[in-house]
Backbone as CSV, one residue per row, in Angstrom:
resi,resn,N_x,N_y,N_z,CA_x,CA_y,CA_z,C_x,C_y,C_z
1,MET,16.757,30.190,84.413,15.697,31.280,84.996,15.849,32.576,84.083
2,ARG,14.821,32.747,83.334,14.860,34.084,82.526,13.847,34.920,83.111
3,LYS,14.069,36.166,82.917,13.299,37.355,83.491,13.055,38.386,82.379
4,ILE,12.054,39.102,82.521,11.796,40.418,81.587,12.367,41.432,82.261
5,ALA,13.042,42.481,81.446,13.562,43.650,82.010,13.415,44.696,81.004
6,VAL,13.495,46.035,81.608,13.461,47.110,80.649,14.759,47.838,81.077
7,LEU,15.594,48.325,80.054,16.623,48.975,80.309,16.435,50.498,79.685
8,GLY,16.684,51.548,80.574,16.536,52.833,79.998,17.777,53.391,80.041
9,ALA,18.075,54.035,78.779,19.461,54.641,78.565,19.352,56.050,78.183
10,VAL,20.348,56.960,78.656,20.225,58.290,78.076,21.753,58.593,77.592
11,LEU,21.829,58.886,76.305,23.090,59.022,75.756,23.192,60.707,75.684
12,GLU,24.215,61.132,76.511,24.337,62.634,76.641,25.009,63.339,75.459
13,ASN,25.719,62.431,74.626,26.386,63.085,73.567,26.270,61.939,72.427
14,PRO,25.189,61.627,71.847,24.874,60.699,70.903,25.806,60.464,69.834
15,GLN,26.287,61.700,69.412,27.192,61.473,68.316,28.487,60.728,68.526
16,GLU,29.010,60.956,69.749,30.276,60.089,70.167,29.913,58.771,70.666
17,SER,28.556,58.408,71.238,28.581,57.253,71.904,27.655,56.246,71.146
18,GLN,26.898,56.658,70.287,25.935,55.888,69.682,26.376,54.723,68.763
19,GLY,27.560,54.792,68.288,28.204,53.795,67.560,28.510,52.589,68.356
20,LYS,29.205,52.883,69.537,29.564,51.824,70.572,28.269,51.314,71.112
21,PHE,27.412,52.105,71.527,26.114,51.677,72.013,25.333,50.491,71.277
22,ASN,25.375,50.781,69.835,24.577,49.992,68.894,25.321,48.811,68.744
23,GLU,26.587,48.893,68.725,27.459,47.635,68.670,27.140,46.678,69.801
24,ILE,27.309,47.073,70.954,27.002,46.413,72.054,25.653,45.723,72.032
25,VAL,24.676,46.574,71.688,23.064,46.205,71.786,23.081,45.090,70.557
26,SER,23.760,45.031,69.472,23.686,44.088,68.553,24.155,42.834,68.952
27,SER,25.129,42.961,69.719,25.840,41.548,70.354,24.944,40.902,71.132
28,TYR,23.815,41.450,71.730,22.803,40.836,72.557,21.534,40.724,71.902
29,LYS,21.446,40.645,70.561,20.200,40.642,69.862,19.413,39.431,70.076
30,GLY,19.952,38.348,70.787,19.234,37.108,71.091,18.359,37.298,72.098
31,ILE,18.576,38.355,73.106,17.744,38.517,74.285,16.771,39.727,74.075
32,ILE,17.017,40.565,72.926,16.289,41.643,72.844,14.933,41.511,72.230
33,LYS,13.851,42.054,72.830,12.557,41.882,72.160,11.977,43.208,71.693
34,GLY,12.566,44.255,72.172,12.066,45.448,71.448,12.762,46.784,71.913
35,ARG,13.000,47.695,71.009,13.701,48.871,71.277,13.248,50.049,70.712
36,MET,13.153,51.221,71.509,12.648,52.452,71.116,13.670,53.630,71.484
37,GLY,13.928,54.357,70.324,14.933,55.448,70.595,14.206,56.818,70.344
38,ILE,14.414,57.729,70.978,13.844,59.096,70.880,14.947,59.983,70.923
39,PRO,15.188,60.666,69.895,16.365,61.773,69.905,15.666,63.001,70.423
40,TYR,16.292,63.605,71.291,15.733,64.751,72.029,16.733,66.008,71.621
41,ASP,16.807,66.265,70.441,17.748,67.299,69.840,17.767,68.565,70.670
42,GLU,16.668,69.115,71.151,16.817,70.394,71.782,17.776,70.303,73.079
43,ALA,17.770,69.136,73.573,18.766,68.870,74.831,19.945,68.284,74.484
44,GLY,20.099,67.864,73.255,21.346,67.216,72.818,21.523,65.855,73.286
45,VAL,20.346,65.112,73.541,20.536,63.860,74.088,19.766,62.849,73.207
46,SER,19.896,61.527,73.461,19.061,60.422,73.066,18.713,59.608,74.198
47,VAL,17.266,59.132,74.166,16.791,58.309,75.146,16.363,57.081,74.484
48,ILE,16.770,55.952,75.099,16.547,54.654,74.550,16.006,53.690,75.652
49,SER,14.968,53.050,75.194,14.392,51.927,76.184,14.528,50.519,75.328
50,ILE,14.913,49.601,76.125,15.025,48.329,75.433,14.456,47.272,76.422
51,VAL,13.521,46.484,75.795,12.971,45.237,76.496,13.704,43.873,76.221
52,VAL,14.103,43.286,77.239,14.920,42.052,77.004,14.328,40.935,77.963
53,VAL,14.455,39.678,77.362,14.113,38.574,78.199,15.384,37.665,78.163
54,GLY,15.778,37.395,79.248,17.137,36.761,79.568,17.463,36.301,81.006
55,SER,18.695,35.730,81.207,19.070,35.331,82.551,19.581,36.663,83.152
56,LEU,19.678,36.718,84.435,20.265,37.902,85.215,21.586,38.188,84.688
57,ASP,22.434,37.027,84.419,23.868,37.227,83.884,23.790,38.234,82.497
58,GLU,22.844,37.696,81.776,22.784,38.414,80.448,22.332,39.671,80.539
59,ILE,21.243,39.821,81.487,20.729,41.210,81.476,21.702,42.177,82.215
60,ASN,22.374,41.743,83.287,23.453,42.521,83.933,24.715,42.875,83.051
61,GLY,25.085,41.817,82.175,26.054,41.937,81.380,25.925,43.116,80.294
62,LEU,24.569,43.101,79.913,24.227,44.163,78.797,24.200,45.400,79.465
63,THR,23.701,45.489,80.740,23.463,46.825,81.334,24.942,47.371,81.684
64,GLY,25.891,46.442,82.359,27.059,46.777,82.649,28.000,47.419,81.371
65,LYS,27.888,46.784,80.292,28.705,47.157,79.234,28.141,48.538,78.655
66,LEU,26.891,48.548,78.615,26.409,49.915,78.096,26.831,51.167,79.046
67,GLY,26.617,50.754,80.408,26.976,51.802,81.302,28.472,52.144,81.560
68,ASN,29.322,51.338,80.909,30.800,51.648,80.824,31.214,52.625,79.610
69,ILE,30.219,52.936,78.826,30.474,53.913,77.744,30.361,55.424,78.257
70,LYS,31.442,55.916,77.811,31.439,57.432,78.260,30.118,58.250,77.707
71,GLY,29.458,58.890,78.708,28.382,59.791,78.301,26.985,59.027,78.373
72,VAL,26.954,57.724,78.720,25.911,56.867,78.737,25.389,56.521,80.188
73,THR,24.233,56.837,80.502,23.624,56.388,81.822,22.453,55.335,81.624
74,VAL,22.675,54.226,82.278,21.706,53.125,82.233,21.214,52.811,83.381
75,LYS,19.903,52.545,83.440,19.124,51.945,84.605,18.323,50.740,84.109
76,THR,18.161,49.760,84.854,17.382,48.543,84.547,16.427,48.149,85.594
77,SER,15.096,47.950,85.114,14.098,47.281,85.893,13.852,45.828,85.649
78,ILE,14.113,45.045,86.560,13.785,43.526,86.235,12.602,42.930,86.899
79,SER,11.888,42.221,86.305,10.639,41.661,86.948,10.990,40.602,87.887
80,LYS,10.173,40.329,88.994,10.323,39.304,89.817,9.830,38.008,89.264
81,LYS,8.931,38.059,88.186,8.291,36.726,87.889,9.232,36.190,86.707
82,GLU,9.368,34.860,86.749,10.282,34.112,85.801,9.552,33.777,84.779
83,VAL,10.083,33.871,83.344,9.349,33.508,82.274,10.072,32.269,81.594
């Protein structure tokens, strides 16, 4: 059972967290369909959205790993429809 989801992440100190963030995202490249990152330099943050298609375990695994990075806040919206 695969679902479509959007992960929204805010990196509060991108200089410190971006390397680990990218490393984790790369390890899930098989389920990632798109990614958009917006640096918001005036506020000292980066805002990233990632579209994924995967099982609930994969989606929740990615969300959990990203959320465990210091200075990273992640929220996920998962579709009800299976694909």
